[in-house]
Structures are given as structure tokens and as C-alpha cells.
ZAMARGU-4260 file (C-alpha; in steps of 0.2 Angstrom, whole numbers, plus 5000, padded with zeros to 4 digits):
<rodrens>
0) 5000/5000/5000 | 5014/5012/5004 | 5022/5009/4987 | 5006/5013/4978 | 5004/5029/4988
5) 5022/5034/4984 | 5019/5030/4966 | 5003/5039/4965 | 5010/5055/4974 | 5025/5055/4962
10) 5014/5053/4946 | 5002/5067/4952 | 5017/5079/4956 | 5025/5076/4940 | 5009/5077/4930
15) 5004/5094/4938 | 5022/5102/4937 | 5026/5096/4919 | 5008/5101/4913 | 5011/5119/4920
20) 5028/5120/4913 | 5024/5115/4896 | 5008/5125/4896 | 5019/5140/4899 | 5028/5137/4883
25) 5013/5132/4874 | 5002/5148/4879 | 5016/5160/4875 | 5021/5152/4859 | 5003/5152/4853
30) 5002/5171/4857 | 5017/5174/4847 | 5010/5166/4832 | 5020/5150/4833 | 5011/5134/4826
35) 5011/5120/4838 | 5012/5102/4832 | 5012/5092/4848 | 5010/5094/4867 | 5017/5079/4876
40) 5016/5074/4894 | 5031/5062/4896 | 5044/5056/4884 | 5046/5040/4874 | 5032/5031/4864
45) 5014/5038/4866 | 5002/5028/4877 | 4988/5039/4872 | 4986/5052/4858 | 4972/5063/4850
50) 4970/5078/4839 | 4963/5093/4848 | 4958/5111/4843 | 4947/5116/4828 | 4956/5130/4820
55) 4974/5124/4823 | 4973/5106/4828 | 4988/5098/4837 | 4992/5081/4844 | 4990/5080/4863
60) 4998/5064/4870 | 5003/5055/4886 | 5020/5046/4884 | 5027/5032/4893 | 5041/5040/4903
65) 5033/5052/4916 | 5049/5062/4919 | 5046/5078/4909 | 5037/5083/4893 | 5039/5094/4878
70) 5030/5105/4866 | 5035/5102/4848 | 5034/5118/4838 | 5035/5120/4819 | 5053/5123/4813
75) 5059/5128/4796 | 5071/5115/4788 | 5083/5120/4774 | 5077/5107/4761 | 5058/5109/4766
80) 5051/5126/4762 | 5036/5131/4773 | 5019/5132/4766 | 5012/5150/4763 | 5000/5149/4778
85) 5015/5144/4789 | 5027/5158/4784 | 5033/5167/4799 | 5026/5154/4811 | 5041/5143/4814
90) 5050/5144/4830 | 5067/5145/4823 | 5063/5159/4812 | 5057/5170/4826 | 5067/5185/4832
95) 5079/5179/4846 | 5070/5189/4859 | 5054/5181/4855 | 5062/5164/4856 | 5069/5169/4873
100) 5052/5174/4880 | 5045/5157/4874 | 5059/5148/4883 | 5057/5158/4899 | 5038/5155/4899
105) 5040/5137/4906 | 5050/5141/4921 | 5039/5157/4924 | 5024/5146/4924 | 5032/5135/4937
110) 5036/5150/4948 | 5018/5156/4946 | 5012/5139/4951 | 5023/5139/4967 | 5016/5156/4972
115) 4998/5149/4970 | 5002/5133/4979 | 5011/5142/4994 | 4996/5154/4995 | 4984/5139/4996
120) 4996/5132/5010 | 4994/5149/5019 | 4975/5148/5018 | 4975/5130/5024 | 4989/5131/5037
125) 5001/5117/5040 | 5001/5109/5057 | 5018/5112/5064 | 5028/5109/5080 | 5032/5124/5091
130) 5050/5130/5089 | 5055/5124/5107 | 5072/5115/5109 | 5070/5098/5116 | 5088/5092/5113
135) 5105/5100/5111 | 5117/5086/5107 | 5134/5088/5116 | 5144/5084/5100 | 5133/5095/5089
140) 5138/5112/5082 | 5125/5122/5092 | 5132/5115/5109 | 5150/5120/5104 | 5147/5137/5098
145) 5131/5144/5107 | 5123/5145/5124 | 5106/5137/5117 | 5099/5124/5130 | 5084/5112/5131
150) 5068/5122/5134 | 5073/5137/5124 | 5059/5144/5113 | 5066/5152/5097 | 5056/5168/5095
155) 5066/5176/5081 | 5080/5173/5068 | 5089/5189/5062 | 5074/5199/5067 | 5062/5187/5058
160) 5048/5180/5069 | 5048/5161/5070 | 5031/5152/5072 | 5036/5134/5070 | 5050/5121/5068
165) 5049/5121/5049 | 5052/5140/5048 | 5066/5138/5060 | 5074/5125/5049 | 5072/5135/5033
170) 5079/5151/5041 | 5094/5142/5048 | 5097/5133/5032 | 5097/5149/5022 | 5109/5157/5034
175) 5121/5141/5033 | 5121/5142/5014 | 5125/5160/5015 | 5139/5157/5028 | 5132/5169/5040
180) 5132/5172/5059 | 5114/5172/5064 | 5106/5181/5079 | 5093/5172/5089 | 5081/5179/5101
185) 5076/5165/5113 | 5065/5163/5128 | 5070/5152/5143 | 5056/5142/5152 | 5056/5155/5166
190) 5051/5169/5153 | 5069/5177/5152 | 5073/5183/5134 | 5091/5184/5128 | 5100/5185/5112
195) 5111/5171/5106 | 5123/5171/5091 | 5127/5155/5080 | 5142/5157/5069 | 5136/5146/5054
200) 5150/5151/5043 | 5161/5139/5054 | 5151/5124/5048 | 5160/5112/5036 | 5155/5112/5018
205) 5145/5096/5018 | 5134/5101/5033 | 5119/5107/5023 | 5107/5093/5019 | 5091/5084/5024
210) 5096/5081/5042 | 5104/5098/5044 | 5096/5103/5061 | 5098/5086/5069 | 5114/5079/5063
215) 5124/5095/5061 | 5118/5108/5072 | 5112/5095/5085 | 5095/5102/5088 | 5079/5093/5090
220) 5061/5099/5094 | 5053/5097/5111 | 5043/5081/5113 | 5037/5078/5130 | 5041/5061/5138
225) 5023/5056/5140 | 5017/5038/5136 | 5004/5037/5122 | 5003/5018/5121 | 5010/5003/5131
230) 5014/4987/5122 | 5006/4971/5130 | 5018/4959/5139 | 5032/4972/5138 | 5043/4978/5152
235) 5033/4994/5153 | 5017/4984/5155 | 5025/4973/5169 | 5031/4989/5178 | 5013/4996/5178
240) 5016/5010/5166 | 5000/5017/5158 | 4995/5029/5144 | 4997/5047/5150 | 5011/5043/5162
245) 5026/5055/5161 | 5043/5048/5164 | 5053/5059/5176 | 5070/5051/5178 | 5080/5035/5174
250) 5093/5030/5187 | 5091/5047/5195 | 5095/5056/5179 | 5081/5069/5174 | 5072/5065/5158
255) 5067/5081/5150 | 5061/5075/5132 | 5055/5060/5123 | 5072/5059/5115 | 5081/5059/5131
260) 5070/5044/5136 | 5073/5035/5120 | 5092/5037/5121 | 5092/5032/5140 | 5083/5016/5136
265) 5093/5011/5121 | 5109/5013/5131 | 5104/4999/5143 | 5099/4983/5133 | 5093/4969/5145
270) 5098/4979/5160 | 5089/4984/5176 | 5085/5003/5178 | 5077/5013/5191 | 5062/5022/5183
275) 5052/5036/5191 | 5036/5043/5183 | 5021/5053/5186 | 5004/5046/5183 | 4990/5055/5173
280) 4982/5058/5190 | 4998/5067/5196 | 5004/5053/5208 | 5023/5050/5207 | 5029/5032/5207
285) 5047/5024/5206 | 5051/5006/5202 | 5066/4995/5196 | 5062/4989/5178 | 5071/4975/5168
290) 5073/4981/5151 | 5072/4970/5136 | 5084/4969/5121 | 5082/4972/5102 | 5094/4972/5088
295) 5093/4987/5077 | 5105/4992/5063 | 5117/4978/5070 | 5117/4986/5087 | 5110/4979/5104
300) 5097/4992/5111 | 5086/4992/5126 | 5068/4990/5125 | 5054/4996/5136 | 5038/4994/5125
305) 5031/5012/5125 | 5025/5024/5111 | 5025/5043/5113 | 5009/5052/5115 | 5003/5064/5102
310) 5009/5082/5105 | 4998/5092/5116 | 4989/5107/5108 | 5000/5120/5116 | 5015/5112/5107
315) 5006/5112/5090 | 5006/5127/5079 | 4995/5130/5063 | 4995/5148/5056 | 4981/5151/5044
320) 4981/5167/5034 | 4967/5177/5025 | 4967/5178/5006 | 4978/5194/5005 | 4990/5187/5018
325) 4991/5171/5009 | 4995/5178/4992 | 5009/5189/5001 | 5015/5173/5010 | 5015/5164/4993
330) 5026/5177/4985 | 5038/5178/4999 | 5040/5160/5001 | 5043/5157/4983 | 5056/5171/4983
335) 5065/5163/4998 | 5065/5146/4991 | 5071/5152/4974 | 5085/5162/4982 | 5090/5147/4993
340) 5090/5135/4978 | 5101/5146/4967 | 5113/5149/4982 | 5114/5131/4985 | 5118/5127/4967
345) 5132/5141/4967 | 5139/5134/4983 | 5139/5117/4976 | 5148/5122/4960 | 5161/5131/4972
350) 5163/5115/4982 | 5156/5123/4998 | 5141/5111/4999 | 5141/5093/4996 | 5133/5086/4980
355) 5125/5072/4991 | 5110/5084/4993 | 5105/5081/4975 | 5090/5070/4974 | 5083/5060/4959
360) 5066/5052/4955 | 5068/5039/4969 | 5071/5052/4982 | 5057/5064/4975 | 5045/5050/4975
365) 5049/5045/4993 | 5046/5063/4999 | 5030/5064/4988 | 5023/5049/4997 | 5027/5055/5014
370) 5020/5072/5011 | 5004/5065/5004 | 5001/5054/5019 | 5004/5070/5030 | 4989/5079/5023
375) 4984/5091/5009 | 4994/5106/5015 | 5011/5097/5017 | 5008/5089/4999 | 5004/5106/4992
380) 5020/5114/5000 | 5030/5099/4993 | 5023/5103/4975 | 5027/5121/4977 | 5045/5117/4982
385) 5047/5105/4968 | 5040/5118/4956 | 5053/5131/4961 | 5067/5118/4959 | 5060/5113/4941
390) 5060/5132/4937 | 5078/5135/4943 | 5085/5119/4935 | 5077/5123/4918 | 5085/5141/4919
395) 5103/5134/4920 | 5112/5140/4905 | 5114/5122/4898 | 5110/5117/4880 | 5094/5106/4880
400) 5087/5116/4895 | 5077/5132/4893 | 5091/5142/4900 | 5102/5136/4885 | 5089/5142/4873
405) 5089/5159/4882 | 5108/5159/4881 | 5109/5155/4863 | 5096/5169/4860 | 5106/5181/4870
410) 5122/5177/4860 | 5113/5179/4843 | 5107/5196/4849 | 5124/5202/4854 | 5133/5194/4838
415) 5119/5199/4826 | 5118/5182/4819 | 5116/5164/4827 | 5130/5152/4831 | 5134/5140/4817
420) 5125/5123/4815 | 5141/5114/4820 | 5143/5124/4836 | 5125/5122/4840 | 5127/5103/4838
425) 5143/5102/4849 | 5134/5113/4863 | 5119/5101/4862 | 5130/5086/4865 | 5139/5094/4879
430) 5122/5098/4887 | 5116/5081/4885 | 5132/5074/4893 | 5131/5086/4908 | 5112/5082/4911
435) 5116/5063/4910 | 5130/5065/4923 | 5118/5075/4934 | 5105/5061/4933 | 5117/5047/4937
440) 5123/5057/4952 | 5105/5060/4958 | 5101/5041/4955 | 5118/5036/4964 | 5113/5047/4979
445) 5095/5040/4980 | 5103/5022/4980 | 5115/5026/4994 | 5101/5033/5004 | 5090/5018/5001
450) 5105/5006/5006 | 5109/5016/5022 | 5104/5005/5038
</rodrens>
């Protein structure tokens, strides 16, 4: 079932994004008088095809490989003169600035789609976790370079208000890519507010990635150590633990968060521990418990047999905006994600960010499935992020991409005449090789992530 959901989420995502992208080319080309021959969703042999349009019919098709699409436009060939009715309607006979506009229309449509999707997200609101620090790993970057402690609530990052954990991650990620020292305004559990600096420019080049906050900065959100479920016949059941109980300490060491609890249990496989907890009625109890043992990732770990309770309402955040605020949010979010994506590409080329962050179809499909299961708003946010990525990648000045067509048009404008056919063919071959290298790298990264224990 999970595989089917992942596949469905991926196909919907590619279908929506490719349709918008190619429709951008299609719509502008038609407005500039270019004759359209085919509108294809996907590459390869067609699975379905039909002629549409009464005045100017063209082939609409669904092809076998759902990793892109194309709009085939009329082009003039040296040995095949155009019909009188098609004179001036071939793409390659247009003025270079017109060809550049048509090429730009695809990425432009994706950016517009991202604004609309983020605006919908703003209207709906995504349930998020409050930006309260639950864990500061001793070996993490934050512990070594700042005074952040568990319980701190992040109020601002560089004067920008932080509402949830996702916003915190995005702001810290953008600052890390830029190599900045960030200024945090935090509030301690007692109400005291103070400023904390975090010199992210000291991070190593390969720090930016999926698990940036957890693995590199060593920060995790606050999840209370409250039991949501006790497995039957487990050590927890034998000790008398129940749903709603809150773990207070293990072997006299205070337990602040669920992560603290999980690590303390994992460190004592098949050992006896002294457990103290508070019941849902507020009564404190203490008892010795013999933990079980499980093998995970080739390592022996302790087992108690409990599952965390859902987060209480005061730790959940869902910001919903009115239509005007939602559109403003859509524009700002699209701009921020676009800027961050461009910056990451530049830093990657400079060797300051690891290429391990590049994901291919497998990685995209995995995230698509997870976001679809999470709900409509997370899935829409994922589509918006992917739409921005598609726009930015297509604007790269590589032959076979939209950015390559724009570059060729710009060169023609400067030179007064186009590049020779020989140079164009060489550039196309270089572009294809570079795209294939990028695809193989993305597939390699996807495979390595799948094989990780």
C-alpha cells in the first residue's frame, strides 16, 4: 500500500508540474504566432494520443516515461520550404528575443504555480511543532558554539519571527548556505529573553542537507516524555506504566524530552534501571524495571515497550492566513525558496556544499509519498518546492534546457547572427552529457540513501 501511495503521489506531482511548465511554453508560443504540432506529457512512445483544437489542431499525447514533457513547435528546415500559411510561424525563424520569451515561459509558469500553491498552504495552514528546543546534542555544532539549552523557545532569527519548527529550519538553512552568523532571540522556560549568536560560517562544507538541524547543528524539537501507548507483555506493562504517564527520571537522571528517554533506554539493553514517573492523576511512582533487548542496525538496544503520546495542543502550531496574507506569503515563500535553491547550486559548484544533497526520481517519489500521507497542506508545500526547483534547474544555461535556449538567443542578439550549426550541435552534445551526469549522480545518491541502515 505504501508503494502505491508513493507512486501515486509521484505521478500526480510530475503530472501537475510538467503540465504547468509545458503549458507556459505552449500559451506564449501560441500568442506569438508559433504553430504547435504536439503537446506531450512524458517522453518516449505515446500511450495515448488525439488531435485537439478546431482552428489549429495539434496532437495531445501521454507518453510512457513520466519524467518531463515537451511542446513540439513548427521549425523551418533547409530542404523543406514552409507552406504559405505557415510563413513566419516557425519557432526557429522568430526574432531571438521572442524565442527567449517562449523559453522563459516554462520556468515562469512553474514559479507562478509555486506562488499559488504556497498561497493555498497559507490559507489552509500546515500543522507544525512549536520552535522549542528539546535536545541539544553535546557533540553538535550548536552546543559547541552557542549557549542554546533544552527548553529554549526560538522567537526570532535575524529579526524574523519564527512560528514553528519548519520556519526555524528554513531560516537556519538559508543562513548556513550564505555562511552567516545568525542572531537568535530565545525565551527560557522561566520567561527570560536573551540574544544568542550562532556562527554558521564555521560549519564544514558538507553540513547542509536533509538532516541539517539534527545531525549537524544537533538540535531537536521538544517532545514531552509522555506515554501514548504501552505494548502488551512488555517491560513497561510489567512495571505498571499506563497511557498518560510522564517519565521523570532514569537511574536518578532527569528526563526532559522523549528523545532523552529513548536514548536512555537504548543505552541499557537487557539491564535493570530505576524508573520514576508521574501518573496521569499526578501521583509519582518509582520502580526497578528490567529492560528487554532488540537488535537494530546491527546494534543491541534496550527495549521498554512504549510509544510517545501525540503532541499536546500548546506544542502544535497552525498559522492560517486570510486571502491577502496568503498571496503575500506565497510570493515571499517562493522568493525565499528560489533564492535558497540558486545559492545552494552556486555553493555546490564552488565545492562549499556537498553534492550528496542532489535527489533523483527515487528520492522525490519518497518525499512525495510522505507528504501526501501527512495531509493536503504538506503535499501542496512539497509541490510548490518541487515547482521552484524545476524552474531554477530549467533556467541553468545548459543546452537542451530552457536556460540554454535563452543563452543562445542572447548570443545571437549580441553577435547579430546565430551560432553555426556545427557549434550548436557540439553545445547540444555537451548539454546532454552534463544532464546525464547529473541524473546518474542523483540516482547514485538515491541508491546510497536507500541502502543506508
